[in-house]
N, C-alpha and C positions, 0 to 999 in steps of 0.2 A: 596405509595412507595412500590416497589417490592424489597424485600431484602431476598436473599436466601443464606443460609449457607449449605454447604455440608461437610461431615466428611472428614477431611484431613488425609490421611494415611501417612505412612513413605515415605519420599522423596526418590525417586529412585537414587542410586548412579551411575547407568549405564546410558549411552546415546545411542541413536539410531544412529549408525555410518554407513557410506558407507563402504562396504567391511568388512574386519576383522581388526578392530582397538582395541587395548587394552584399554577399557574404564577406567580401574583403573588408568591409567596414564594421563587421561584427566580431566580437570575441568568440572563440570556440567555447561552446557550452557543454559542460560535463556534470555528471551527478553521481553521488554515492549515497546509499541509504543503509542505515544500520538498524538491525532489530536486536535489542538486548532483552533477554527473556524474563517475563514474569514480574514486572514492577508496576504495581498499581499507582495511580496518580498521587495519592496521599503520601507515598513513601519518600518522594524526592526531597521534600522539605524537612525530613527527619534525619538526614545524614549529610555529610560533606560531599558536594558535587562541584568542585571549583571549575572543572573544564566545561561541564554542561552549563554552568552559570555564565561562563565567558561567552559561549556560543549564543545563549539566550539573550545576552546583552547586545549582541550584534543583530540578532533576528528576533526570535521569540520562542517561548515555551507555552504551548496551548493545551488546555484540558480537552480530552477527546474521549471517544467511546469505541468499544468493540462489541461484537455479539449480534449485529443485525437488528431488525425490528422486534423488540421483545414481545412475545406472545403472538407473533405474526408468522406468515409463511417463510419469512427470511431470517427468523431467529437462528443464530449461529453459535455453536458451542464455543466457549471461551477456552480453547485448547490450542496449544502451540502451533502445530502445522496448519490448523484451520485459520488461525490469524495470519500466518505468513502468506497463505494463498489468497486471503481476502485482500491483503496489500498488493500482491503480485498481479491479481486480475482485476482489482477494483470492483469486485462483486462479493455478495454474500454466499453462504453455503448452498442455498437452493439452486445456484447456478454452477459454482465451481466444483461442488460435490466432494469436497474433502471434509469429512466429518470427524476425523481423529488422526492421531499421529501415525497410524498404520498406512495412511495415504493409499487406500485400496483401489479407488477408481476415480482419479481426477477427471473432470470434464475439460479436456483440452480445447473444446470449441470456444471456450472463453480464454483468449490468449493472455499470457503473462506479459509484463513489461518487456522482458527480453525479446519475446517474439515480435511484439509491436515495433520495437526499436530496430531489430534486425531486418524486419520486412520493409520498414521505411528507408533504411540506409544500411545495406550490407557491409559498408566500409566501417561502420561504427565498431569499436572494440568493446567487448563485454567481459566482465570478470565476476567471480564469486569467491569469497573467503568465508569458510563456514565450518563450524564444529560438526554439523550433520552432513553426510554425503547425500542423504535423501533430498535435501533442498535442491540439489542440482539434478539428480537422476530421476526423481519422482515429481517434484513440484514444477520445476522448469521443464522436466521431461527431455533431458538431453538425449539426442540420438534416436528418438522415437518417431515412427511414421506419423503418429497423431499430432506431433508438434513440427511437422515438416523437417524432421531430423536436425533440429537446431543444435548447434555446437557452440559452447561458450569459448571465447578466445583464450581465457585463462581460468584455471580453477585450482584452488588450494583448499582441500577438504578431505574428509575421511580419516582424520587423525584419530577419531574415537575407535577405529578398527585396529589401530596399531597398538596392541596391548603390551608389546615388548618395550616400545619406547615410552608409552604412557600406560603403565600398569594400573588397572582399575582398583581403586581403594574405596573404603566405606564412607569417606568424607568428601568425595568428589574433588580431591586435590588435582587429580589428573585432568578434570574438566577445566579447572582454573589454569593449569599449565597450557592446555590446548587453546583456551581463549587468548592467552598471552601470545602464543605462537601465531594464531590467526591475525591478531592485531598487528604483530610485528611484520608479517608478510603483507598485509593489506597496506600498511603505511609505506613499506619499502617499494612495493610494486606500483602503487598509485603515484608515489613520488618520482619514480623512474620513468614510467610509461604513460601515466594519465589515461587509463581506459575511459571510454565515454560514459559507461554506466557500470557501477560496481555495487554488489550486495555484500555486506559484512554481517555475519550472525555470531552473537555471543550468548553463551548458555549458563554460565556459572551462577548467576543470581537465582535462576529458577530452581536449580539444585539445592541451594541454601534455603530457599523458601519451602520446598517440600520437606526438607529435613528438620528445619528449625522454626519455620513460620516467622512471625514478627519477632525479631531477635537481633542481638548484636551481630551474629554471624551474617544474617541477611543484609543488614545495613552496611556492614563492612564490605560485603560483596558488591553492593551498589557503588561504593566509593572506588573499589578496585576496577569495576567496569568503566566508571567515569574516567579514570586515567587512560584506559585503552581507547575510549572515544576521543579523548584529547590527543592521543598519539596519532590517530588517523586524521584528525582535523588539522593538526600541524602540517602533515604532508599535503593536504589540500591548500592550506595557506601558502606553502612554499611553491606549489604549482601556480597559483594565481600571481605570486610575486615574480616568478622567473619565466613564465610563459604567457602568451596572449590568450588567457583562458578565464572563463567565469564559471564558478562551481556552485551547484546546489548541494547542500549538505543536510541530510535529514536523519533524525534518530527517533525511533519509537519503540514500543513494546508490543507484545502479541496478546497479552491478557493481563488482568489484574489478579487479585488474590482473594481468597475467602475472607469474609468479614470476621469470623469468630477467632481464628488462629493465624491466618495468613498462610497456612500450609497447602491449601487446596486451590483449585480453580476448575472451570468447566461449566459452571452454572450461570445463572442470570441475575445474581445479586448485583447491587449497585457497584460494590467494590470490585467484583470480578469483571464487570463491564467497563470500569473506569481506567482509562489509559491516558496518554499524553503524546504530543507531537512536538519535537524540538527541531528547529531549522535555523539556518543563517539568513532567512528571508524576512525582512520587516513587514512586507505586505500581508503575509499570512495571518498574523495576529489581528491586523486591522480588518481584513476581509472576512474574518470569522466571528466578528462581534455579534452578529445577528443569528448565528446558528452554531451548534456544537459540532465540530467536525468529527470524522471517524477515520479509521484506518483505510477505508475504501476511497477517501479523498486524495490519498497520496499518489496513486498511479496517474490519475488525470493531471495532478500538479506537476509531476515529473515530466510527463510527455509534453505539457505546455511549455515548461521551462526549456526543454530540449528542442522545442519547435518541431515535434514529430507530427506528421500528418496521419492521424488515426482514422481508419475507415469509419464512416458514419454508422454502419451496422454494429460496430464494436462500441462506439460512444453511446449508442442508444441502450446498450446492455449494462453500462456502468451504473453502479449504485451510488457513486459519489460525484463530487464536483471539484474542479480546480480551485485551489485556494489562492490563485492569482486573480480571481474574480470575486467581487463583493456579492456574496450569496445572501438573498433575503427571503428565500422560500424554502420550505422543507416539509416533510411529513405528508406526502401525497397518499390519499386513500380513496377508494371508490367502490360503488356498488352498481350493478345493472339490474333493472327491473323492467321487463318487457323491452321496449325500444328506447329506454331512457338510461343514459349513463350519468350518474351523479358523482361528482368529484369534490373533494375537500382537501385543502392544504393550509399550512401555517405560513403567514407572511408578516414581515416586520418592516415598518417605516416605508412602505411602498406608496409612491404617488399614484393617484388615480390614472387609469389608462396605461398602466404598465402591462404590456401585453405579452402573452405567451401562446405558442402554437401547440395544440393538442393533437398528437399523432397516436393512432391506435392500430394494433395488429391483433388478429384473432387466432393466430397460430404461434407455436413455439418451436419452429423448425430448426432454429439455430442450435438448440440443445442437442440435436442429432447431426449437426454439421450443415444444415440447410440454411435457407434464407427466409425471412419473414417479410411480408408485404405490409408496410405501414401506410395508412391513409390519413391525410390531414383532415380532421373533422371540423375544427373551428379554431378561431383565435379568440382567447378569453382575456378578461381583465383580471390580472393576478391580484390586484389590490383588494378584490372582493373576497378572496379566500375560498371560493366555491364556484361551481358551475354545473349546469344541467344541460346535457347535449343529447340529441337524437343519435342513435346508433343502430346498425343492423344487428339482429340477434346472431350470436355465434353458434355454429353447429357443435362446437366443443365446450360451450359454456365457459370459455376462457378468453381473457382480454389482456393484452399488454399495452399499458398506457405510458406515453412519454410526452412530457411537456418541455418544450425548448424555449428558453428566454435568455435575455441578457442579464438577469439577476439570479441565475441558477437553473439547472435542469432537474426535472423531477421524473421519477418512474415508479410504477407499481404494477403488480399483477392482480387481476381480479378473477376469481373462480366462480 
């Protein structure tokens, strides 16, 4: 077991705000996100989840998706670590480069939530509570030169490596015990210290899915994890009650399950791509009525809640939008023929003359740690759903298109 304690200093009463906001008049904002493994959207209504229901009544439970653009360059395997990294980076696999649970070669040029938050305010306290040690050492990339040697302030993980305390059995009871230990520590530590950003990961449901598929065992595991979620949420409520703090609480899953038996995942079937997002935020459900959110919308939402000043070059690489804004555009696609760039997107309930800026880069230097020069080509009327724009031919036959607007940002790659 890898258990790290770091000295916890005085909690900062100031926040990192956009512009010049009087921090003394604002509550301190903190966030915790939980990934509970392998629960497709249809499963939640088939078993008892009283604590998730309680949170949904305060905020909302939203159908969502995983897996990137099906049949496109961004199609993303519905596999655990792949889903975690899509949440952490706000990007699909064509960018973050984690294609499986081996996590062979993450592209750290697409920073995780933890790096963005640490860069914005080094005083913020970070924490992870996880069954898998790899979530910290490989995905977050703790201590690696490629991640600027990021170090989390607190970590409770690696319990799966302690076979003496948690002897591995054929029915994953040891994983159930570890999940309980992770939730216990998360609730205790959040309650005592209130880290600014925390990640909690729970695994037991996925193990039951692989072993039994759609079954009593899997649905009982969901109810078990629901109680752990409630345990962590109670600690958050206590923080809000006893301290001058406002908390964002988010729960999601990393993939659905195979349609036939529920035992597998990894493909692009509707059920494997079908997930959900639970939060204590009322606005999210209202703002996603006109589009189906995905796991890559969570990172932009967390950074907006925490009022993190994310560099524009990172925002332009995100594949998602903040759910604090009412998004009414999605599905940007495009082709280039000669000197003409033809773009199409889906729009809903947009008033005429709802404008968006079209920015284009003809390089992908950020993939290798460099910078891309975006050029503002034109301002277009998003209510029309399409546009044709003159563009200079690319030497690489490659274009990155980013549309910025107050009804959602869009991005696509064109080869």
